[in-house]
N, C-alpha and C positions, 0 to 999 in steps of 0.2 A: 182643266181639260182631262177627261178620263178616256184613255185609249186602250182598247182591248184587242187581244190576238187570239183567234181560234187556230190552234196549232202552234207549236213552238219549236220548229226546226231551225235551220240556218237563217232563213229569211226573217222570221219573226224575232228570233233571239238577237240578231244583229240590229234590226231596226229598233227593237225595244231598248237595247242598251244605249243607242244614240239618243232616243227620245227622253229617256230617264236623265241622261247627262245634261239635257237642255231644259229640264224642269217640268216635263210632262208627267202625269200620273198614269202609270202603265199597269195593265192587268192581263192575266191569262189564267187558264185552268189546265193542270197537268194530271188530273185524276185519270188513271188507266194508261198513262203514258210510261215510257221506259224509264229506268232508273237514271240513265244518262240525261234524259230530257229534264227530269225532276231536279237533278243536281245543277244543271245549267240555269234553270229558272231560279233556284235558290241563290246561286252565285250572283245572278243579275240583280237580285234584291228588288224585284217588282212585287206587286200585289197578287196574291194567289187566291182565286175563287174556288169554292168547293165543287161547283158544277158549271157546265156551259150555260145553263139557264141563268144562274146567278151572274155570270160574266155578261150575258146578253142584256140583262136588266140593269146592269151597273154603268155601262159605258156610253159616252157621247158618240164615239166612233168605234165600231167593231170591225176589225179587219180579218177576213178569212184568208189564212195562209197555210192551207193544208196541201195534200197532194192532189193533182188533177182529178183522180178517181174518187176523191172524197168531197169534192166541192159541192155537189148537189145534196149529198147525204147530210152534210153538216148544216147546210142552209135549211133543210127540212126540219132538222132537230131543234134549231133555235128560232126559226122564223116567226113564231107567234110571241116570242119573248123579247125581241129586239125593241129597244126604246129609242135608241139614237139612229145614226146613219150606218148602214151595213155596206162595207166595201169588199168586193171579191177581188183578191190580188193574185189568184192562182193562174197558172199558165194553161188556160182553157180556151176553147173555141167560142166565138160569139154566141152560137146557139146554146152552148152549155152554160155560158154566163147568163143568158136570158132565162134559162130554166132554173138555175140556182137562185137568181135574184127574184124570180116570181114567187118564191116561197116566203119572202120577207113581207109580213102582213101589213106593216105600216107604210110600205112603198118608198121608204127613204133609202135609196140604193145608189151605188156607183160601181162601175166596172173599171178595174185598174190593172196595169201591167208594168212590170219592172223591166227596164231596158238596160242590159249590161249586168255586171256582177255585183251583188250585194256584198259578197265576201271581200271583194277588192275595194269597193267604193263606200261601203257602210251606209250611213244615213243619207249620204249625198247621191246614192244611186238614183238615176233618173226614173221617175214613175209617171206614166201616162194615165189619164183618167177620163172617163166619159160616163154619161148617164144623167139622170134627173138631179142628183146631188153632187155632181162633179165639182162645181164651184165651191161648195161648202168644204170639200175635202182639202181645198187649198189652205184652209186654216192651219193645217199641220206644218205648212212651210215655216211658220213662226217658231217651230221647234226644231228647225234644221233640215226638214225633208226637202226634196227637190221634185215637186209635183207640177205637171203641166196638163191643162185641160185640152183634150183633142176633139171634143164633141159632146152633144147633149144626148145622143142615142147610146143605149147599152149595146156593147159589142164592138164599138169602134176601137177602143183601146186594146181589147183582146185581139182583134183582127190584125192590127199593126204589129203587135208582139209576135203573133204566130207566123205572120209572113216573114218577119225578120228571123224567127227561129228556123223556118224552112231553109233559109240561106245559111245561117251560122252553124247549125247542127249538121247540115249537109257538108259544109266545108270541113268541120271537125272530123266527121266520119271518114272522108276522103283522105285527110291528113293522117289520121290514125292508121288507116290501111296502108298508105304509102310508106310511112316511116317504119311500120312493123316489118314490112317486106325488106326495107333497106337494112333494118337491124339484123334480120335473119341472114342477110348477105354480108354483114360486117361493114356497111358503108353508111350508117345512119347519120353520123356527124357530118360527113362530107355532103350527104344529100341535103341536110338542113342548111348547110353553108351556101350551097349553090341555089337552093330555092330562095334563100334570103336575098341573094343578089337581084332576083326578080321582084320580090315582095317589098324590099326596103328595110330600113332600120327597125329594130325591135321585133323582127319576125321570129327569131329563135325563141325568145322568152315567151312570146305569145303562143307559139306552136307547142312548146312544152306544157304550158298551162292548159291549153285546149286538150291535149292528149290525156293528161292526168285527170282533168275534170270529166272527160268523156268516160273514163273508167270508173271513177268514184261515184259519179251520178248516172251511170248507164241505165239503171232501172227507171229512174225518174224521167230521163230523156226519152226512153222508149214509150213511156206513158204520154209524154208531151207530144211526141210525134203522131200519136193516134189522133190528137186534137188537130194537129197541123193537117194531117191527111183528110180529116173530115171537112176542113175549110177549103183546102186546095181542090178537092174532088168536085166541088160545086162548079168549078170553072175549067178543070182539066182532069186527066186521068192520074195525076199525082205520082208518076213513075219514080221520080227521084226521091220524093218524100217517103214513099213506101219502102224503097230500098234503104233509106237512112234509118227508118224505124226498125226494120229487120236487123240492120247492123247493130244497133244498140241492144236489141234483145239478145243477139248472139254474144256480144261482149259481156253483158250481165251474166249470161249462162256460164261463161268461161271464168269469170273472176268474182263470182258471187261471194260476198263476205270479205272484201279486200281489207277491211279494217281501217287503220290509221292512214290518212292521206300520204301517199308516197312523196318523197322530195324530188324524185327523178323519174322520167318516163321509162327508163330501162328496167326499173323495179317491176313495173306493170307487165312489160314484155317477158320478163323472167318468170313471173307468176303464170302467165299464159303458157309459156313453154313447159313449165313443170307440170301443169295440169294436163296439157296435151300428151305429155310422155306417159302419164298414168292411165290414159284411156286404152 
């Protein structure tokens, strides 16, 4: 089984490592990518193709794991070269998924969405899939993946993912704003403690992880919220989603280039304070 990844960020590299450990033959192309990406690919010891065309022509399953803004562009680039099944696993709206997959000339496509954190769950991260070739994608479960079919229509998996994102990213933004204010007042630990009384066990650990991830991935989350807004706006005015998107844009502007993932949320707040003092 030859499995290829378009894009080799956190999602692709984590899934690739798990698939390799379970006996799959994994491919990617890192031409034109950053030195860090190339180093990760080499350390993962997977097969490296010279171009995306070669990658598309070589694989039984080709998984698009790029940023939301690149989903359509990459599908246009490789569309006529895809030999196997093309799966878009990006955090995009149903309409964007339909547009991206429309460029795959052989028509063998599926729309997939990751539910939860790949960083935490690795290959066991729950993946929803829909579309014409959704059932075929289940073959990858034999290599340790955790895939569930949620429909035959392209867009169903993306819709569920985005509606979930509307909720989880909104909660993360509110939590970030709340705790930063508490931090400025010197009562952040106490605030976490008393919110945990309401939210239950494990809240503090989850809250800290949400805040750190919100900062580290603020740019990507701002992009993802644009997709959420597009979906929600078809049924309402998306006030909360729009506010959440603007929040992540603001955070990215304040902590652009944060570098290594911080161990504690206070490091993020300190960075924000230092940058604000320099303005």
